[in-house]
PyMOL Python script that loads the backbone (N, CA, C, O; Angstrom):
from pymol import cmd

cmd.read_pdbstr("""\
ATOM      1  N   MET A   1    -159.039-150.588-154.676  1.00  0.00           N
ATOM      2  CA  MET A   1    -159.643-151.005-153.608  1.00  0.00           C
ATOM      3  C   MET A   1    -158.821-151.396-152.481  1.00  0.00           C
ATOM      4  O   MET A   1    -158.056-152.308-152.795  1.00  0.00           O
ATOM      5  N   ASN A   2    -158.727-151.062-151.408  1.00  0.00           N
ATOM      6  CA  ASN A   2    -158.218-150.912-150.254  1.00  0.00           C
ATOM      7  C   ASN A   2    -158.227-152.294-149.785  1.00  0.00           C
ATOM      8  O   ASN A   2    -159.350-152.797-149.838  1.00  0.00           O
ATOM      9  N   LYS A   3    -157.438-152.945-149.404  1.00  0.00           N
ATOM     10  CA  LYS A   3    -157.460-154.725-148.528  1.00  0.00           C
ATOM     11  C   LYS A   3    -156.416-154.764-147.542  1.00  0.00           C
ATOM     12  O   LYS A   3    -155.588-155.661-147.388  1.00  0.00           O
ATOM     13  N   ASN A   4    -156.559-153.532-146.787  1.00  0.00           N
ATOM     14  CA  ASN A   4    -156.134-153.487-145.533  1.00  0.00           C
ATOM     15  C   ASN A   4    -157.295-153.655-144.559  1.00  0.00           C
ATOM     16  O   ASN A   4    -158.450-153.530-144.966  1.00  0.00           O
ATOM     17  N   LEU A   5    -157.023-153.935-143.282  1.00  0.00           N
ATOM     18  CA  LEU A   5    -157.986-154.052-142.146  1.00  0.00           C
ATOM     19  C   LEU A   5    -157.080-153.609-140.612  1.00  0.00           C
ATOM     20  O   LEU A   5    -155.974-154.004-140.244  1.00  0.00           O
ATOM     21  N   LYS A   6    -158.096-152.591-139.898  1.00  0.00           N
ATOM     22  CA  LYS A   6    -157.440-152.032-138.684  1.00  0.00           C
ATOM     23  C   LYS A   6    -157.820-153.313-137.448  1.00  0.00           C
ATOM     24  O   LYS A   6    -158.991-153.310-137.067  1.00  0.00           O
ATOM     25  N   PHE A   7    -157.110-154.120-136.981  1.00  0.00           N
ATOM     26  CA  PHE A   7    -156.916-154.995-135.779  1.00  0.00           C
ATOM     27  C   PHE A   7    -157.285-154.068-134.325  1.00  0.00           C
ATOM     28  O   PHE A   7    -156.569-153.089-134.115  1.00  0.00           O
ATOM     29  N   VAL A   8    -158.093-154.298-133.607  1.00  0.00           N
ATOM     30  CA  VAL A   8    -158.000-153.062-132.590  1.00  0.00           C
ATOM     31  C   VAL A   8    -158.129-154.026-130.992  1.00  0.00           C
ATOM     32  O   VAL A   8    -159.018-154.877-130.987  1.00  0.00           O
ATOM     33  N   TRP A   9    -157.494-153.922-130.038  1.00  0.00           N
ATOM     34  CA  TRP A   9    -157.568-154.304-128.783  1.00  0.00           C
ATOM     35  C   TRP A   9    -158.123-153.346-127.965  1.00  0.00           C
ATOM     36  O   TRP A   9    -157.540-152.266-127.870  1.00  0.00           O
ATOM     37  N   ASP A  10    -159.102-153.533-127.381  1.00  0.00           N
ATOM     38  CA  ASP A  10    -159.606-152.512-126.476  1.00  0.00           C
ATOM     39  C   ASP A  10    -159.397-152.770-124.991  1.00  0.00           C
ATOM     40  O   ASP A  10    -159.531-153.918-124.567  1.00  0.00           O
ATOM     41  N   PHE A  11    -159.056-151.707-124.124  1.00  0.00           N
ATOM     42  CA  PHE A  11    -158.658-151.972-122.803  1.00  0.00           C
ATOM     43  C   PHE A  11    -159.205-150.788-121.800  1.00  0.00           C
ATOM     44  O   PHE A  11    -158.868-149.630-122.048  1.00  0.00           O
ATOM     45  N   TYR A  12    -159.794-150.986-121.009  1.00  0.00           N
ATOM     46  CA  TYR A  12    -160.529-150.105-119.980  1.00  0.00           C
ATOM     47  C   TYR A  12    -159.906-150.245-118.272  1.00  0.00           C
ATOM     48  O   TYR A  12    -159.385-151.071-117.522  1.00  0.00           O
ATOM     49  N   GLY A  13    -160.401-148.738-118.301  1.00  0.00           N
ATOM     50  CA  GLY A  13    -159.884-148.838-116.477  1.00  0.00           C
ATOM     51  C   GLY A  13    -158.625-147.977-116.063  1.00  0.00           C
ATOM     52  O   GLY A  13    -158.119-147.267-116.932  1.00  0.00           O
ATOM     53  N   ALA A  14    -158.271-147.989-115.226  1.00  0.00           N
ATOM     54  CA  ALA A  14    -157.530-146.647-115.086  1.00  0.00           C
ATOM     55  C   ALA A  14    -155.888-146.928-115.472  1.00  0.00           C
ATOM     56  O   ALA A  14    -155.078-146.037-115.730  1.00  0.00           O
ATOM     57  N   ASP A  15    -155.643-148.204-115.447  1.00  0.00           N
ATOM     58  CA  ASP A  15    -154.105-148.463-116.360  1.00  0.00           C
ATOM     59  C   ASP A  15    -154.459-148.878-117.656  1.00  0.00           C
ATOM     60  O   ASP A  15    -153.673-149.763-117.994  1.00  0.00           O
ATOM     61  N   SER A  16    -155.231-148.657-118.478  1.00  0.00           N
ATOM     62  CA  SER A  16    -155.521-149.019-119.846  1.00  0.00           C
ATOM     63  C   SER A  16    -154.701-148.445-121.044  1.00  0.00           C
ATOM     64  O   SER A  16    -154.675-148.784-122.227  1.00  0.00           O
ATOM     65  N   GLU A  17    -153.979-147.378-120.298  1.00  0.00           N
ATOM     66  CA  GLU A  17    -153.229-146.919-121.571  1.00  0.00           C
ATOM     67  C   GLU A  17    -151.664-147.619-121.087  1.00  0.00           C
ATOM     68  O   GLU A  17    -150.688-147.517-121.830  1.00  0.00           O
ATOM     69  N   LYS A  18    -151.621-148.063-120.248  1.00  0.00           N
ATOM     70  CA  LYS A  18    -150.415-148.858-119.945  1.00  0.00           C
ATOM     71  C   LYS A  18    -150.486-150.188-120.703  1.00  0.00           C
ATOM     72  O   LYS A  18    -149.694-150.732-121.473  1.00  0.00           O
ATOM     73  N   THR A  19    -151.905-150.598-120.153  1.00  0.00           N
ATOM     74  CA  THR A  19    -151.885-152.286-120.481  1.00  0.00           C
ATOM     75  C   THR A  19    -152.157-152.105-122.184  1.00  0.00           C
ATOM     76  O   THR A  19    -151.492-152.850-122.904  1.00  0.00           O
ATOM     77  N   ALA A  20    -152.751-151.505-122.597  1.00  0.00           N
ATOM     78  CA  ALA A  20    -152.421-151.132-124.272  1.00  0.00           C
ATOM     79  C   ALA A  20    -150.909-151.443-125.085  1.00  0.00           C
ATOM     80  O   ALA A  20    -150.579-152.331-125.872  1.00  0.00           O
ATOM     81  N   ASN A  21    -150.163-150.260-124.493  1.00  0.00           N
ATOM     82  CA  ASN A  21    -148.742-150.105-124.857  1.00  0.00           C
ATOM     83  C   ASN A  21    -147.978-151.741-124.759  1.00  0.00           C
ATOM     84  O   ASN A  21    -147.131-152.302-125.453  1.00  0.00           O
ATOM     85  N   HIS A  22    -148.741-152.136-123.554  1.00  0.00           N
ATOM     86  CA  HIS A  22    -147.769-153.414-123.061  1.00  0.00           C
ATOM     87  C   HIS A  22    -148.498-154.502-123.913  1.00  0.00           C
ATOM     88  O   HIS A  22    -147.822-155.513-124.105  1.00  0.00           O
ATOM     89  N   SER A  23    -149.622-154.490-124.405  1.00  0.00           N
ATOM     90  CA  SER A  23    -149.950-155.213-125.018  1.00  0.00           C
ATOM     91  C   SER A  23    -149.849-155.319-126.574  1.00  0.00           C
ATOM     92  O   SER A  23    -150.369-156.261-127.172  1.00  0.00           O
ATOM     93  N   LEU A  24    -149.174-154.339-127.202  1.00  0.00           N
ATOM     94  CA  LEU A  24    -148.791-153.857-128.611  1.00  0.00           C
ATOM     95  C   LEU A  24    -147.422-154.199-128.499  1.00  0.00           C
ATOM     96  O   LEU A  24    -146.878-154.556-129.544  1.00  0.00           O
ATOM     97  N   ASN A  25    -146.848-154.174-127.622  1.00  0.00           N
ATOM     98  CA  ASN A  25    -145.494-154.738-127.554  1.00  0.00           C
ATOM     99  C   ASN A  25    -145.470-156.207-127.420  1.00  0.00           C
ATOM    100  O   ASN A  25    -144.469-156.843-127.750  1.00  0.00           O
ATOM    101  N   HIS A  26    -146.383-156.694-127.015  1.00  0.00           N
ATOM    102  CA  HIS A  26    -146.361-158.219-127.529  1.00  0.00           C
ATOM    103  C   HIS A  26    -147.096-158.667-128.731  1.00  0.00           C
ATOM    104  O   HIS A  26    -146.673-159.715-129.218  1.00  0.00           O
ATOM    105  N   ILE A  27    -148.155-158.076-129.350  1.00  0.00           N
ATOM    106  CA  ILE A  27    -148.216-158.298-130.445  1.00  0.00           C
ATOM    107  C   ILE A  27    -147.388-157.904-131.712  1.00  0.00           C
ATOM    108  O   ILE A  27    -147.315-158.423-132.826  1.00  0.00           O
ATOM    109  N   GLN A  28    -146.893-157.000-131.256  1.00  0.00           N
ATOM    110  CA  GLN A  28    -145.256-157.133-132.344  1.00  0.00           C
ATOM    111  C   GLN A  28    -144.489-157.954-132.151  1.00  0.00           C
ATOM    112  O   GLN A  28    -144.110-158.444-133.215  1.00  0.00           O
ATOM    113  N   GLU A  29    -144.003-158.416-131.232  1.00  0.00           N
ATOM    114  CA  GLU A  29    -143.288-159.596-130.866  1.00  0.00           C
ATOM    115  C   GLU A  29    -144.087-160.705-131.828  1.00  0.00           C
ATOM    116  O   GLU A  29    -143.852-160.980-133.005  1.00  0.00           O
ATOM    117  N   PHE A  30    -144.979-161.182-131.052  1.00  0.00           N
ATOM    118  CA  PHE A  30    -145.358-162.151-132.125  1.00  0.00           C
ATOM    119  C   PHE A  30    -145.675-162.437-133.518  1.00  0.00           C
ATOM    120  O   PHE A  30    -145.792-163.532-134.068  1.00  0.00           O
ATOM    121  N   LEU A  31    -145.829-160.910-134.134  1.00  0.00           N
ATOM    122  CA  LEU A  31    -145.955-160.676-135.603  1.00  0.00           C
ATOM    123  C   LEU A  31    -144.282-161.070-136.116  1.00  0.00           C
ATOM    124  O   LEU A  31    -144.159-161.818-137.086  1.00  0.00           O
ATOM    125  N   VAL A  32    -143.399-160.687-135.622  1.00  0.00           N
ATOM    126  CA  VAL A  32    -141.823-160.650-135.960  1.00  0.00           C
ATOM    127  C   VAL A  32    -141.869-162.180-135.844  1.00  0.00           C
ATOM    128  O   VAL A  32    -141.305-162.686-136.814  1.00  0.00           O
ATOM    129  N   LYS A  33    -142.326-163.030-135.029  1.00  0.00           N
ATOM    130  CA  LYS A  33    -142.058-164.518-134.810  1.00  0.00           C
ATOM    131  C   LYS A  33    -142.378-165.303-135.688  1.00  0.00           C
ATOM    132  O   LYS A  33    -141.922-166.374-136.089  1.00  0.00           O
ATOM    133  N   SER A  34    -143.532-164.429-136.057  1.00  0.00           N
ATOM    134  CA  SER A  34    -144.499-165.435-137.255  1.00  0.00           C
ATOM    135  C   SER A  34    -144.402-164.775-138.816  1.00  0.00           C
ATOM    136  O   SER A  34    -145.141-165.077-139.753  1.00  0.00           O
ATOM    137  N   GLU A  35    -143.436-163.919-138.838  1.00  0.00           N
ATOM    138  CA  GLU A  35    -142.914-163.584-140.088  1.00  0.00           C
ATOM    139  C   GLU A  35    -143.835-162.810-140.840  1.00  0.00           C
ATOM    140  O   GLU A  35    -143.955-163.024-142.046  1.00  0.00           O
ATOM    141  N   ILE A  36    -144.650-161.734-140.133  1.00  0.00           N
ATOM    142  CA  ILE A  36    -145.501-160.713-140.462  1.00  0.00           C
ATOM    143  C   ILE A  36    -145.134-159.345-140.579  1.00  0.00           C
ATOM    144  O   ILE A  36    -144.889-158.873-139.469  1.00  0.00           O
ATOM    145  N   ASN A  37    -144.992-158.459-141.593  1.00  0.00           N
ATOM    146  CA  ASN A  37    -144.156-157.485-140.873  1.00  0.00           C
ATOM    147  C   ASN A  37    -145.643-156.527-141.147  1.00  0.00           C
ATOM    148  O   ASN A  37    -146.436-156.744-142.063  1.00  0.00           O
ATOM    149  N   ILE A  38    -145.765-155.491-140.156  1.00  0.00           N
ATOM    150  CA  ILE A  38    -146.315-154.329-139.764  1.00  0.00           C
ATOM    151  C   ILE A  38    -145.859-152.869-139.761  1.00  0.00           C
ATOM    152  O   ILE A  38    -145.070-152.633-138.846  1.00  0.00           O
ATOM    153  N   ASP A  39    -146.112-151.964-140.446  1.00  0.00           N
ATOM    154  CA  ASP A  39    -145.923-150.595-141.134  1.00  0.00           C
ATOM    155  C   ASP A  39    -146.997-149.523-139.675  1.00  0.00           C
ATOM    156  O   ASP A  39    -146.698-148.530-139.012  1.00  0.00           O
ATOM    157  N   ILE A  40    -147.811-150.092-139.714  1.00  0.00           N
ATOM    158  CA  ILE A  40    -149.063-149.458-139.100  1.00  0.00           C
ATOM    159  C   ILE A  40    -149.263-150.003-138.342  1.00  0.00           C
ATOM    160  O   ILE A  40    -149.645-151.159-138.525  1.00  0.00           O
ATOM    161  N   TYR A  41    -149.055-149.249-136.488  1.00  0.00           N
ATOM    162  CA  TYR A  41    -149.853-149.709-135.416  1.00  0.00           C
ATOM    163  C   TYR A  41    -149.474-148.620-134.461  1.00  0.00           C
ATOM    164  O   TYR A  41    -148.579-147.801-134.673  1.00  0.00           O
ATOM    165  N   GLY A  42    -150.376-148.687-133.177  1.00  0.00           N
ATOM    166  CA  GLY A  42    -150.253-147.526-132.291  1.00  0.00           C
ATOM    167  C   GLY A  42    -150.880-148.074-131.491  1.00  0.00           C
ATOM    168  O   GLY A  42    -151.273-149.236-131.383  1.00  0.00           O
ATOM    169  N   VAL A  43    -151.039-146.661-130.541  1.00  0.00           N
ATOM    170  CA  VAL A  43    -152.157-146.581-129.079  1.00  0.00           C
ATOM    171  C   VAL A  43    -152.960-145.634-129.415  1.00  0.00           C
ATOM    172  O   VAL A  43    -152.440-144.652-129.943  1.00  0.00           O
ATOM    173  N   GLU A  44    -154.515-145.641-129.206  1.00  0.00           N
ATOM    174  CA  GLU A  44    -155.252-144.904-129.302  1.00  0.00           C
ATOM    175  C   GLU A  44    -155.892-144.385-128.357  1.00  0.00           C
ATOM    176  O   GLU A  44    -156.612-145.196-127.776  1.00  0.00           O
ATOM    177  N   LYS A  45    -155.928-143.044-127.850  1.00  0.00           N
ATOM    178  CA  LYS A  45    -156.827-142.771-126.582  1.00  0.00           C
ATOM    179  C   LYS A  45    -158.464-142.528-126.612  1.00  0.00           C
ATOM    180  O   LYS A  45    -158.630-141.405-127.086  1.00  0.00           O
ATOM    181  N   VAL A  46    -159.412-142.978-126.376  1.00  0.00           N
ATOM    182  CA  VAL A  46    -160.949-142.813-126.683  1.00  0.00           C
ATOM    183  C   VAL A  46    -161.362-141.957-125.209  1.00  0.00           C
ATOM    184  O   VAL A  46    -162.164-141.026-125.286  1.00  0.00           O
ATOM    185  N   SER A  47    -160.856-142.279-124.098  1.00  0.00           N
ATOM    186  CA  SER A  47    -161.022-141.491-123.174  1.00  0.00           C
ATOM    187  C   SER A  47    -160.288-142.001-121.968  1.00  0.00           C
ATOM    188  O   SER A  47    -159.814-143.137-121.993  1.00  0.00           O
ATOM    189  N   GLU A  48    -160.143-141.087-120.719  1.00  0.00           N
ATOM    190  CA  GLU A  48    -159.259-141.327-119.669  1.00  0.00           C
ATOM    191  C   GLU A  48    -159.186-142.978-119.095  1.00  0.00           C
ATOM    192  O   GLU A  48    -158.384-143.544-118.353  1.00  0.00           O
ATOM    193  N   ASN A  49    -160.346-143.416-119.770  1.00  0.00           N
ATOM    194  CA  ASN A  49    -160.547-145.025-119.214  1.00  0.00           C
ATOM    195  C   ASN A  49    -160.620-146.015-120.131  1.00  0.00           C
ATOM    196  O   ASN A  49    -160.961-147.172-119.884  1.00  0.00           O
ATOM    197  N   HIS A  50    -160.237-145.489-121.410  1.00  0.00           N
ATOM    198  CA  HIS A  50    -160.422-146.410-122.660  1.00  0.00           C
ATOM    199  C   HIS A  50    -159.156-146.228-123.538  1.00  0.00           C
ATOM    200  O   HIS A  50    -158.999-145.073-123.932  1.00  0.00           O
ATOM    201  N   TYR A  51    -158.333-147.025-123.879  1.00  0.00           N
ATOM    202  CA  TYR A  51    -157.217-146.831-124.576  1.00  0.00           C
ATOM    203  C   TYR A  51    -157.469-148.129-125.558  1.00  0.00           C
ATOM    204  O   TYR A  51    -158.067-149.126-125.154  1.00  0.00           O
ATOM    205  N   TYR A  52    -156.940-148.004-126.908  1.00  0.00           N
ATOM    206  CA  TYR A  52    -156.682-149.433-127.785  1.00  0.00           C
ATOM    207  C   TYR A  52    -155.724-149.611-128.487  1.00  0.00           C
ATOM    208  O   TYR A  52    -155.228-148.617-129.017  1.00  0.00           O
ATOM    209  N   SER A  53    -155.216-150.752-128.697  1.00  0.00           N
ATOM    210  CA  SER A  53    -153.902-150.953-129.196  1.00  0.00           C
ATOM    211  C   SER A  53    -154.567-151.266-130.810  1.00  0.00           C
ATOM    212  O   SER A  53    -155.759-151.454-131.051  1.00  0.00           O
ATOM    213  N   PHE A  54    -153.554-151.262-131.702  1.00  0.00           N
ATOM    214  CA  PHE A  54    -154.210-151.432-133.124  1.00  0.00           C
ATOM    215  C   PHE A  54    -152.997-151.908-133.826  1.00  0.00           C
ATOM    216  O   PHE A  54    -151.900-151.519-133.423  1.00  0.00           O
ATOM    217  N   ILE A  55    -153.077-152.651-134.762  1.00  0.00           N
ATOM    218  CA  ILE A  55    -152.281-153.051-136.035  1.00  0.00           C
ATOM    219  C   ILE A  55    -152.976-152.801-137.380  1.00  0.00           C
ATOM    220  O   ILE A  55    -154.145-153.180-137.460  1.00  0.00           O
ATOM    221  N   VAL A  56    -152.412-152.213-138.451  1.00  0.00           N
ATOM    222  CA  VAL A  56    -153.162-152.767-139.580  1.00  0.00           C
ATOM    223  C   VAL A  56    -152.120-153.498-140.453  1.00  0.00           C
ATOM    224  O   VAL A  56    -150.917-153.325-140.646  1.00  0.00           O
ATOM    225  N   LEU A  57    -153.193-154.534-140.985  1.00  0.00           N
ATOM    226  CA  LEU A  57    -152.811-155.531-142.041  1.00  0.00           C
ATOM    227  C   LEU A  57    -153.050-155.809-143.201  1.00  0.00           C
ATOM    228  O   LEU A  57    -153.817-154.859-143.354  1.00  0.00           O
ATOM    229  N   ASN A  58    -153.060-156.354-144.284  1.00  0.00           N
ATOM    230  CA  ASN A  58    -153.593-156.779-145.551  1.00  0.00           C
ATOM    231  C   ASN A  58    -154.729-157.621-144.903  1.00  0.00           C
ATOM    232  O   ASN A  58    -154.736-157.933-143.712  1.00  0.00           O
ATOM    233  N   ILE A  59    -155.678-157.952-145.793  1.00  0.00           N
ATOM    234  CA  ILE A  59    -157.036-158.735-145.195  1.00  0.00           C
ATOM    235  C   ILE A  59    -156.332-160.329-145.551  1.00  0.00           C
ATOM    236  O   ILE A  59    -157.152-161.112-145.073  1.00  0.00           O
ATOM    237  N   LYS A  60    -155.514-160.914-145.995  1.00  0.00           N
ATOM    238  CA  LYS A  60    -155.039-161.963-146.465  1.00  0.00           C
ATOM    239  C   LYS A  60    -154.955-162.605-145.065  1.00  0.00           C
ATOM    240  O   LYS A  60    -155.139-163.810-144.890  1.00  0.00           O
ATOM    241  N   HIS A  61    -154.734-161.935-144.306  1.00  0.00           N
ATOM    242  CA  HIS A  61    -153.955-162.394-142.762  1.00  0.00           C
ATOM    243  C   HIS A  61    -155.370-162.365-141.338  1.00  0.00           C
ATOM    244  O   HIS A  61    -155.187-162.661-140.157  1.00  0.00           O
ATOM    245  N   ILE A  62    -156.536-161.969-141.906  1.00  0.00           N
ATOM    246  CA  ILE A  62    -157.603-161.880-141.294  1.00  0.00           C
ATOM    247  C   ILE A  62    -157.898-163.179-140.657  1.00  0.00           C
ATOM    248  O   ILE A  62    -158.074-162.983-139.455  1.00  0.00           O
ATOM    249  N   GLU A  63    -158.030-164.474-140.981  1.00  0.00           N
ATOM    250  CA  GLU A  63    -158.035-165.886-140.151  1.00  0.00           C
ATOM    251  C   GLU A  63    -156.888-166.096-139.136  1.00  0.00           C
ATOM    252  O   GLU A  63    -157.143-166.547-138.019  1.00  0.00           O
ATOM    253  N   PHE A  64    -155.854-165.834-139.442  1.00  0.00           N
ATOM    254  CA  PHE A  64    -154.393-166.000-138.442  1.00  0.00           C
ATOM    255  C   PHE A  64    -154.616-165.223-137.478  1.00  0.00           C
ATOM    256  O   PHE A  64    -154.436-165.668-136.344  1.00  0.00           O
ATOM    257  N   ILE A  65    -155.185-163.498-137.697  1.00  0.00           N
ATOM    258  CA  ILE A  65    -155.284-162.745-136.315  1.00  0.00           C
ATOM    259  C   ILE A  65    -156.178-162.952-135.806  1.00  0.00           C
ATOM    260  O   ILE A  65    -156.117-162.472-134.674  1.00  0.00           O
ATOM    261  N   LYS A  66    -157.285-163.551-136.032  1.00  0.00           N
ATOM    262  CA  LYS A  66    -158.933-163.885-135.687  1.00  0.00           C
ATOM    263  C   LYS A  66    -158.417-165.143-134.588  1.00  0.00           C
ATOM    264  O   LYS A  66    -158.635-165.215-133.379  1.00  0.00           O
ATOM    265  N   LYS A  67    -157.784-165.933-135.330  1.00  0.00           N
ATOM    266  CA  LYS A  67    -157.713-167.218-134.265  1.00  0.00           C
ATOM    267  C   LYS A  67    -156.293-166.978-133.470  1.00  0.00           C
ATOM    268  O   LYS A  67    -156.169-167.426-132.331  1.00  0.00           O
ATOM    269  N   LYS A  68    -155.687-166.566-133.834  1.00  0.00           N
ATOM    270  CA  LYS A  68    -153.979-166.432-132.785  1.00  0.00           C
ATOM    271  C   LYS A  68    -154.113-165.168-131.996  1.00  0.00           C
ATOM    272  O   LYS A  68    -153.530-165.135-130.912  1.00  0.00           O
ATOM    273  N   LEU A  69    -154.903-163.961-132.444  1.00  0.00           N
ATOM    274  CA  LEU A  69    -154.687-162.979-131.046  1.00  0.00           C
ATOM    275  C   LEU A  69    -155.976-162.375-130.624  1.00  0.00           C
ATOM    276  O   LEU A  69    -156.114-161.476-129.794  1.00  0.00           O
ATOM    277  N   LYS A  70    -156.824-162.930-131.241  1.00  0.00           N
ATOM    278  CA  LYS A  70    -158.295-162.435-130.808  1.00  0.00           C
ATOM    279  C   LYS A  70    -158.752-160.951-130.564  1.00  0.00           C
ATOM    280  O   LYS A  70    -159.310-160.489-129.569  1.00  0.00           O
ATOM    281  N   PRO A  71    -158.376-160.328-131.713  1.00  0.00           N
ATOM    282  CA  PRO A  71    -158.845-158.706-131.438  1.00  0.00           C
ATOM    283  C   PRO A  71    -160.160-158.464-131.087  1.00  0.00           C
ATOM    284  O   PRO A  71    -160.931-159.405-131.274  1.00  0.00           O
ATOM    285  N   SER A  72    -160.686-157.278-130.552  1.00  0.00           N
ATOM    286  CA  SER A  72    -161.832-157.211-130.319  1.00  0.00           C
ATOM    287  C   SER A  72    -162.666-156.630-131.047  1.00  0.00           C
ATOM    288  O   SER A  72    -163.841-156.479-130.712  1.00  0.00           O
ATOM    289  N   ARG A  73    -162.050-156.125-132.415  1.00  0.00           N
ATOM    290  CA  ARG A  73    -162.732-155.651-133.574  1.00  0.00           C
ATOM    291  C   ARG A  73    -161.465-155.731-134.372  1.00  0.00           C
ATOM    292  O   ARG A  73    -160.291-155.951-134.075  1.00  0.00           O
ATOM    293  N   ALA A  74    -162.401-155.357-136.006  1.00  0.00           N
ATOM    294  CA  ALA A  74    -161.521-154.945-136.860  1.00  0.00           C
ATOM    295  C   ALA A  74    -162.582-154.414-138.149  1.00  0.00           C
ATOM    296  O   ALA A  74    -163.614-154.949-138.553  1.00  0.00           O
ATOM    297  N   PHE A  75    -161.984-153.310-138.558  1.00  0.00           N
ATOM    298  CA  PHE A  75    -162.694-152.821-139.639  1.00  0.00           C
ATOM    299  C   PHE A  75    -161.804-152.269-140.995  1.00  0.00           C
ATOM    300  O   PHE A  75    -160.752-151.645-140.863  1.00  0.00           O
ATOM    301  N   LYS A  76    -162.159-152.468-141.773  1.00  0.00           N
ATOM    302  CA  LYS A  76    -161.777-151.753-143.231  1.00  0.00           C
ATOM    303  C   LYS A  76    -161.339-150.034-142.952  1.00  0.00           C
ATOM    304  O   LYS A  76    -161.961-149.086-142.474  1.00  0.00           O
ATOM    305  N   CYS A  77    -160.193-150.171-143.417  1.00  0.00           N
ATOM    306  CA  CYS A  77    -158.995-148.650-143.292  1.00  0.00           C
ATOM    307  C   CYS A  77    -158.661-148.082-144.517  1.00  0.00           C
ATOM    308  O   CYS A  77    -157.907-147.110-144.561  1.00  0.00           O
TER     309      CYS A  77
END
""", "prot")
cmd.dss("prot")
cmd.show_as("cartoon", "prot")
cmd.util.cbc("prot")
cmd.orient("prot")
């Protein structure tokens, strides 16, 4: 059974790609300081005005991520 979740932060508008990349940098910095290793992360394009940043982590981190980083959504992957 896969115990990973994909945490997603959505961004909309003309600068959504730039904002998603910038956000991902801060998320990565925070996780390094929190001593949480991430191997899977990135930015995805949904449309010209909708990009999202994401990380994939073990489900054991769900409460910490929800409380500290407030993702837009999360789902099993």
